[in-house]
N, C-alpha and C positions, 0 to 999 in steps of 0.2 A: 504493500500500500504506500503510495507516494505521500509526501508531506502535504501537498495540496488536498489530497483526499481526506487526510486526518483532520485538517483544519475545517474542511467542509462538513465533516461529521460533527465536529464541535459546534459549528454554526447551526446545523439542523437541530441538534439537541437543545441548544440555547433558545432557538426560535420556538420550539415546542414548549419549553419551559415558560417563555413569555406568554404563549397562547394560554397555558394553564393559569398563569397569574391573571391574565386578562379575564378569564372565565370567573374566578372567584372575586376579583376586584369589581366586576360589573354585574354580578348577580342582582345587586340592589336595584339596578336600573329597571329590571323587569318585575321583581317580586317584592320590593320593600313596602309598597303601599298595600299589597294584598296581605302581607304578613302583619303589617301595622293594624289593619282593620279586622284581622282574623278571618278574612275570606278564605285563606288557605293556612294550614298548619305549616310551620317553618320548614320541616323536613320534606313535606309533600311539595311545597313551593319550589325548593331548589331541585328536587328530582324532576318535576315537570319542566322546569326551565332548562335543565341539562339536556333532556330528550329533544326539546324543541330547538335548542341551539345546535344540536347535532344535525337535525333535519335542515335548518335554515342555512347551514354552511354550504349546502349543495345547490341552492336555488339560483345563484348568480356568481359571475366571476369579475364583474365590472370593477369593484373596489380593489380586488387583488391585482388587476391589471394596472390600476392607478398607482398602487404602491410600487409595482415592478417598473413602471415606465415614467412616472411623473414626479418622483422625489429626488433621486440622485442620478447623475449621468455617468454610468459605467459602460454603457453599450452604445454602439453606433446605430445607424438607421436599419441595418440588417438584423440587429439583435445580438450580434457578436460583441465580446468585450472590445473596447477601443484599442487599436493597435499599439498606441503609445503606452498603454497600461499593461499589456500582456506579460511583459518581463517581470512585473512585480505582483502579478495577480495572486500567487500563492500566499505570500506573506503581507500583501498590501490590500487588495480589494476585499478579500474574504475577512481580513482583520477589521476593515471598516464596518462590515456588516455585523461581525461578532461584537465589536465595541459598542455599536449602536444598540444592539439588543440588550447588552449589559446595562446601558444607561436607562433603557425602558423598564427593565425588570427591577432594578434598584429603586427607581422612583415609584413604581407600582407598589412595591413592598413597604416603602417608607410611608406613603400616604395611606395604605391599608393599616399600618401599625397605629397611626393617629386617627383613623376612622374618617378620612376625608375622601369623598367621591370625586377624585380628580380624573382626568382623562387618560385611559390606557393608550388610546390612539395617539394623543399628543406626546405622551412619554416615549412611545416608539419612534414617532417622527422626529422628535427632539433629539433622541439618542443617535439616530441615523444621520441627521443633519450635522450634529456636532462632530461625529466621527469623520464624516465626509469632508467637512471644512478643515479639520485637522490633517486629514490625509491627502486631500486633493486640492484644497483651497476653496474659496468662495464660489469659484466658477464650477465646481463639481456638483453643486446643488442646482436642481432644475427649478429655479424660482418662478418662472412665468412661461413655461412651455416654449413654443416657438415664437412668442411675441405677437402672434396674430389674434389671439384670444386669451381670455383669462384661463390659464391652465397651470400645470405644475403645482408647486407648494402654495402659491398665492391663491390660485383659483380653486384648487381641489381640497386644500387643507385649512388655510388661514381664514378665508371668507366664510366657509361653512362654520368654522369655530365661533365666529362673531355672530352670524345671523341665526344659526340653528336654535340656540337657547331662547333667543328673543321670539322667534316664530313659534316655538313650542309653548312658551309661556303665554303668548297671546291666544293660541288655539285652545289650550287647557283652561285659561281664564274665562274665555267666552263660553266654552262647553260647560264649565262648572256653573257659571251664572245662569245659563239657559236651563240646565237640569234643575237647579233650585227654583227657578221661576216657574217651570212647568209643574213641579211637584209641590209647590207651595200649598199648604193646607192639608196635605196628606201626611198621615202619621209616619214618623221616622221608623217606626216598628216595621211597617210594610215596605217602605222605600229602601231601607238598608238591606233587607233580606234580598230583594230583587237585584240591587246594585252589587251585592257581593258576588252573585252569579255573573254579573256583567264584568266585574273585576277579573274573575278567572279567565274569561274569554279575552279581555284586553291585555292582561298580563301574558297570556300565551302568545298573543300576537307580537308583543314587544320582544319576548324571548326568541321567537322565530326571526324577527327583524334583526335582533342583535347577532344571531348566528350568521345571517346573510351579510351583515356589515363587518363585524369585528373578526370573525374567524378568517375572513378573506385577507385581512391585513397581514397575518402571519404567512398565509399562502404566498402572498406577493413577496414577502421578505425572503422566504426560502427559494422561490423562483429567481429572485435577484441574486442570491448566493450561487445558484446553479449557473446563471449567466456569467457571473464573475469567475467561476472556475472553468468555464468553457464547456460545461456539461449540458447546457440548454440554450437555445437561441430563438425559440418561438415566443415573441412578445405578445401574441394574441391568445395564448392558451396557458393553462396551468397543468402540470403533470398530475395524473390521477392519484398517485400515492401521496402527493403533497396535500391534495384536497382531503383525503381520508384521514391522514394523520393529524392534520390541523383541526378537523371537525371533532375527532375523538378527544384531543387535548383540551379544547375549549369546553366541551361538554363535561369532561371530568372535573375541570376547575370550577365550573358552574355548580356542579353537584356538591362540591366541598363547601360552598357558601361563604361569602365574605361577610361574616356576621357583624363585624365592626362598622362596615360601611352601610349595610342594611339598616342597622340601628340609627345611624346618623340621618340617612335619607328618609326612613320611614317615621322616625319619632322626633328628630331634631329640628327639621325645617319648619314644619307646621303640623298641627294635629289634624290627621286625615280621616274623613268619613268615607264610607263606601261610594257615594256619588262623586266625591272629589277624586277618589282613586280611579274610578272608571274613566272620568274625563281626562285625568293626567295620563293614564296609560294609553288611551285611545289616541290622544294627540301625539304622544311620543312615537307610537307605532307608525302613524301616518307619515310623520316627518322622516323617520329613519328609513322606512321602506321606499319612499319617494327618492330620497338621497342615494340609496344603494343602487337603484336602477339608473341613476344619472352618473354613477361612478364617483360621487363625493365621499371622501374618506372622513366623514364627520365623527365627532365624539358622541357616542350614545349616552355617555355620562352627562354631557352638557344638555343634551335634549331631555333626558329623563329628569334632571334637576330643574331645568327650566319649566317643565310640565308640572312638577310638584309645586314649585313656587307659584306658577300661574293658577293652580287649583286653589291655593290659599288666598290669592288675591281675588279670585272670582266668587268665593263663598262669603256671603254677608256675615260680618262679625268674626271671621276667622283670624287667628293669631299667627303672624309670620315672625319667626325668630331671625331678625335681620343680622344679628351678630354671627349666627351660624352661616347664613347666606354669604356674609362678607368674607368669612374664612374660606368658604368654598371658592369664591371668585378669586381671592388672592392665590389659592393653590392653582387655579386654572391659569392665571397670568404667568406664574413662574414655572409651570410644568415644562414647556418647550425649552426655555433656556437652561433650567436645572438639569433636565435629562441630557440636553446637548452638552453641557459642561462635563457631566459624568462620562458620556460617550467619547468626548475629546480626550479626557484624561486617560481613559482605558486604551484608546488607540495609541496615545503617546507611550504608555507603559509597554504595550505589546510591541510597538515598532522599535522602541529603544532596545529591547531584548532581542527582537528579531526572530523571524521564522516560526517554526512549530513551538519552540520554547516560549516565545512571546504570547502566542495564542493560548497555550496551556496556563500560563500565569494569569492572564486575563480571566479565563474560565474559573480558575481556583479562587481568585479574588471575588468573583460573583458568588461562588458557593459559600465562602466565608461570610460575606455580607448578609446573604440570605439566612444562614444559620443563626447569626447574631440577632437579626431582627425577629426571627421566629422565637428564639429563647426569650427575648425581651417581651414578646406578646404574652408569654405564659404567666407573667406577673399579674395581669388583669385580664383574665380570659372571658371573652364574650362569645356565646354560641346560641344555639336554638332555644336553650332553656331560659336565657335572660335577655334576649334581643328585644323583647317588647316591654321591658321595665320602663317606668315613667322617666321621661327625659330630664326633668328638673331635679331628680335625685339620682346619684350614681347607681348603675346597675349592680345588683348583687353579683360579686365575682363568683364564677362557676369553678369549683375545685377541679384541678387538672387530673388528679389521681382518681381512676374509676372506683377504687375502694372507698375513698373519701366521699365521692359522690353518692355511692350506695349507702354509706353510713348516714349522710345527711338526709337521704330519702326516707330511710327507716325511722329516724328520729322525728321527721316531719309527719310521717304517717301515724306515729303513736302520740 
């Protein structure tokens, strides 16, 4: 096995690891409101979401092709690696993709640790852009396509990032207002029961849409790596094994459940009723599915959060926690540059060491950072047992040891 093949294998493993973190980081986008209103039990919600993410990953490849072709410039118009970069592709181009993925994963895990629903998509793009600028210079990034239309990073990533949460908030706000207007005078006892069923349907649609949009981003990254290594040149298609592996990885991550972020989105932003949840999820699904068909690599987190916020604004007398919203927006603003900085540093470390050794060191740094953050999370564990605790008081920490959990259950029962 050649050095390039080993580095490519590291890139593929890291890409699937990112896909897995994307799954549990973004479970909240589809299921937080259904869990908060008790329309679905927590474990049932993440299982349903995982299955639908798996199915959704096969519905389209437009977003995957956007990632492959519209973010960084490593291939010429024929789809082959640029001739001037071929000599360095083993330790250069693949290292760029690897470092970019590390930037995305580290930022995903850090924001998960603090319970902030930041964008996995922008973490990925930020990491790739930072590593590309470090390795190839600013010209290595496809900022605006061919210049004849809004394309590239500006048209396919940045503009959707700004517009999608606003559009989602407006749609959800109007939908919530309309629902409460129509059902005015009807007992909440009856409307809540009906809208809980509506939430299950709309949450399922969001999960399907999430698989259609987010799983494809990792498909695009792996295809980009295959192009960089010279093992793929078709810029109009994605290899079948890439589709299947990415679909399985994001579904598995979704089933794990990012409980910290589910809690923030479901309980921290506003107190959600079933009619609000239905409006928020329906609006989010509509925006995500429309964007997926157009090839916009938008952030499903931005859309879902904008929808939840809009549902709070549209409900008469609802309380919106603007402090929580402000922290979310701050995380959104720094995601691209922060992940980009991590990606650039990882590329510099790998490039300084050089070759296969450099790629292995970057991979081991990712493993060390991931383990450190996982261990840190064990100090205050949030899972399906305490995800719905009242926001204004800290959740009861769930004991990590199964024996301790069983002892607590027995004491409580007696």
